[in-house]
N, C-alpha and C positions, 0 to 999 in steps of 0.2 A: 830443583825448580819446583815451587809450590803453587798449587792452584789457588785462585782467589775466592772461588765459590764456597758455598756453605751447604752443599747437598748431602754431606755425610759427616759423621762424628769425627772421623780422622782428620778431615780438612779443618773442621772447626777447632780441633785441638792444636793442630799445627799453626793456624793463624793466631790463636790465642797466645801461643808460646813466643811468637815473634816480638822482638822489641818494638814498641810503638814508634819510636823515632826512626828505626831502620825501615819500618813499613812506610812511614811518611816520606823518608828520603827516596825510597824506590819509586814512589808515585810521582816524584818530581823529575824523573829522568826521561830522556828521549825514548828509551826503550819502552817504557810503560805508555807514554803518549802515542807512540807509533802503533802499539798493540790496540789501543782504544780506537784510533782512527781507522785501522784495518777492519775492525769488527763493525764499527758504526757505518762505514762506507759500503759494507756488504749488505746492509739492510735497505729495504725500500723506504722505510720510515725510521731514520736513525734515532735511536734512544738507548740508554744504558739500562736494560732490564735485568732480571735475575738470571735469565738464560745467557745473556751476554757476559755477565760477571763470571760465570763458570768457565768461560774461555780464557780469561785473563790469568797470567802466571807471574809470580814474583820470584826473581832469581835469588837463591839463597846460598851463602858461602859453604864450601865443603873443604875437605882436607886437601883437595887439589889446588885450592887457593892459598891455604895456610894450614900448618900443622895444628893450629888451634883456631878453627873456624869462628868460634864465638868472639874472638878478638876482631875479626873483620866485621862482624855484625856490629860490634861496639864502635868501631872506626866510622862506619857509615852513620851510626846513630849520633855520635858527637859532632861530626862534620855538619850533619843536617841541623842540629841544634844551634851550632855556631852561625850558620847561614841565616836562620830565622832570627837569632838574636841581633845580628847585624841589620837585618831589615827593620826590626823594631827600633833600633837605635837611630836609624835614618829618619824614621817618622818622628821620634822624640826630638831630635836635633832640629828638624825643620819646624816643628811646633815652637821650640825655644827661640829660633831665629825670628819667627813671626812675633812672638811676645816681646823680644828685645827691641825690635824695630818700632812696633806700635807704642810701646811704653816710652821710648826715647822721643818720638814725635809728639805724643800727647802731653808729656810732662815738661816740654821745653818749647812752648809757644811764646811768640812775642806778646808782651802784655799790652792791653788796651785794644786789641783786635778780637772781635768775636765773629764767629761764622753766622752769616745770615743767608738763607736760601731765597732766591726769587726766580720767577720764570724768565726765560731769555727775552731780551728786547730785540727788535728788528735790527738795530745797529750791531748787536753782538752776532746775530745770525749772518749778517752781511760780512762782518769781519772774519768769521770762521769759514764762510762759504760752505756750510754744511747744513742739510735739512734733517739728517738723522738725529735722533734724540739723545744718543749716548753721552755726549759731552755737556748736555744741558740738564742731565738728571741730578737729583740731590746727592746721590752716592758719589758720583764723579766729582762734583763741586766741593763736597765736604773733604774728600781725600786731597784734592788739589789745594784747598785752603791749608790743610795740615802741613803739607810739604812746603808750600810757598811762604807760610807764616812761621816756619821753624826758625828759632832764634839764631841758629848757626848759618842760615842761608841755604842756598841750593845751587846746583850746577847742572850741566848737561854733558853728554858725550859729544866730542867734536865730530862733526859730520865727516871731516876728512879722514878720520880714523875708522869709519864704518865702511866695510867692503862687502860687496855682494858675492853670492856663490853661483855655481852653474852645474849642469849635469855633464859628466864626461861623455864623449862620443862613443867610447867603448869601455864597458866594464863587465867583469865576471865576478860573481860572489864567491870568493875563495880566500885563502890565506894571502894577506898582503896589506894594503892600506885600509884604514878605518873609513867607512862610508857613513856620513851623518845626514839624517833627514829630520824634519820637524817632529815626526811621530816617535823618534827615538829618545827624545829628551823630555823629562818631567821633573820639576822641582829640583833641578841641579844634578839629577842622576841620569846615567845612560841606561835605558831600558833594554836595548838590543845592541850587541857588539857585532855589527855587520862588517865583514872584511872583504875587500874587493881587490882584484888585480886591475890596475888602471895605469895608463901612461901619464896621467896628469894628477896633480894635487894642488890644493890651495891653502892648506894648513901645514906649516913647517916650523912653527914656533909657538910657544904658549899663547893662547888666545881665548877670549870669550866668544862663544858661538851663540848668537841670539836669534830665536825663531821669529820670522816676520810674517808667516802665513799660518793659518789654522790656529794652533795653540800659541798665539802671539805673546812675545815677551819671555817665554821660557828660555833660560840661559844655562849653558853648560860650559865647564872649564876643559879646554883641550890642553893636555899636558904632554910634552914631547918625552917626558920621563917614562910614560906608559905607552904612548903610541908615537912612533917616529914621525910619520906623516899621515895626513888624512885629507879627505875631500868632502865638502858639504855642497848641497844643491842650492838652487836659487830661492828656496824657502827659508834660508837662514843668512844672517849677516855674521861677519867676524870682526872682532876688535882686538888688535894686537896689544899685548900687555907690556906696559913700561915696567921693567924689572925693579926700578927704584920705588915704585908705588904698588907693589904686588898685592899687599893687604887691601888697598883701596879698590883694586879691580875685583878682588874676590868679594869685597863688601858690595860692590855694584851688582855682582851676580846674585848675592843673597837678597839684596833689595828687590831686584827684578823678579825673583822667584817667590817673594813673600806674598802672602795672601792679600795684603792691603794694596800692593802695587798691581797684582794680577787683576783685581777688581777695577783698578784705575785704567790700565792699558786695554782691558776688554772693552771699555766704553770709548777710549780714545781711538782704537783701531776701527777701520771701516769694513763694510761687507756684512752680509746676512748669513749666508751658508758657510763661507770661509772668510774669517777675519784676516785683515792684512794691514800692515803699517809700513809706510815708506821711510827711507833713511832720514830724509829731512824732517819728518814728523817725529821720529825717534830722537833726533838731535836737538830739536827746538821745542817739543811739546811734552817730553818725558823727563820732568825735573828729578834730580837725585839730591836728597838732603845732605848737607855737609856735616855729618856727625863728627864729633871729636875723634882724633886718631885712635885713642884708647878704646872707644866704643866700636869703631870700625874693626879693630883687631879682635875685640871680644866676639863680635858677630862672625867675622871671617874664620875664626878658629873653630867654630862649630861646623863649618863647611870643609875647610882644608887644614888638617892637623896630622902631620906624619909622625908615627910612633914606631920605634924599632920593633921588629918581630920578636915574639917570645922565644926563649931558648930552653933547651932541655925539656921539651914537652913529652908527656907520656899519656897513655889512655886514662890515667886517673886524675892528672892535674890539668889536662887540656882545657876542659870547659871553664873551670874557675879562672884560669889565667887569661883565656881568650875573652871572657866576658869583662874582666877588669880592663883589658886593653881596648875593647870595643867602646867602653865608656869614654875613653880619651880620644879615640880616632875621629877624624873629620868625616863628614858625609861622603866626600869624594873618595877617600881611602876605603871606607866601608863598601862603597859601590864597586870599586875595582877588585877588592878582595872577594866579594860575592861571586864575581865572574870566575875568579881563580878557583874557589871552592866548588862551584858548580861543575867546572871542568874536571876537577879531581874526583868528584862524586860520579860523574859520567864514566870516567876511566875505570873506577873501581867496579861499578856495576857491569861494565862491558867485560872486564876480566873475569868476574864471577860467571857470567853467561858462557864465556869461552874457556872456562876451566884453566885459567892462567894464574901463575903465582902472583901474589899481592904482598908488597912490602908494607910494613907498618910505619909509614913515613908521615909524620904530622906537620912537617914544615911546609911553608908556601911563600 
């Protein structure tokens, strides 16, 4: 166990000799976060000063963990780099989806129609029955024009396919069903994997889960391949996927999470502190452009693209092969594998702390 502080030359030397990625990986674990919380909560005015840093410790592998401890250090290092690479790829692929959607819309407009902005008329306000300015602003109307003037036309989600959620009467956060709330989803990824014990569930087959409160329009793919069953609360809708049109539904998810549509639905939804959209508004006022099937598949592949795991990995070839595979994986797979690797990292650090044997297993 190494001290984090820099009050003597020995500590400085020890910290310097640590692999940078091993160090960063340790900082990402619950062990380090819990240390920090204990130190900060013990202070009248919580802050991380030099004296506090001296109390922090970094678990370091020894021969009790492996006969060659430096290999465990490298294992933590390359897993950490793989996690960070996957996070970077998620950002890159989301950016590419934004570019593909905006390019397709702007380059394929019906000829003879040009966007012209004008202030709302009383008749329009009466028709919409809304006094808030969101749907009358230039930004909203310009995006609305792009979608409705798309040469391939547009469509809507059938309201009969949109189902609401609810909060179970009894739930305990523990190993069991997946528990989904609006704050857990962002740009198609699951930020928190909350597991609960619950007697009820409302997700038992592949579905799109669409946030209807707070961060409205954020959409996540629920896959029974990764989670058997799940439950989502009233802040989210679910839309069951037609297996014959899987790529289309994944395209809808990508479109809903895109920067251009998030701007649109933010104006379409109502409320000041907490935005909200009803199912009838989502089905009648949130148009989805009918991109060609090839374009839908091209976009969907950036989000959902399953690739076989690498075989015969070792400490030397792991990063190169994993980075190549990360280039091909979809956002969804990258997201799920990040959870797996984080759990693996937590397990390794826990075993280092408890002087337990660690196997050099690179598979997941």
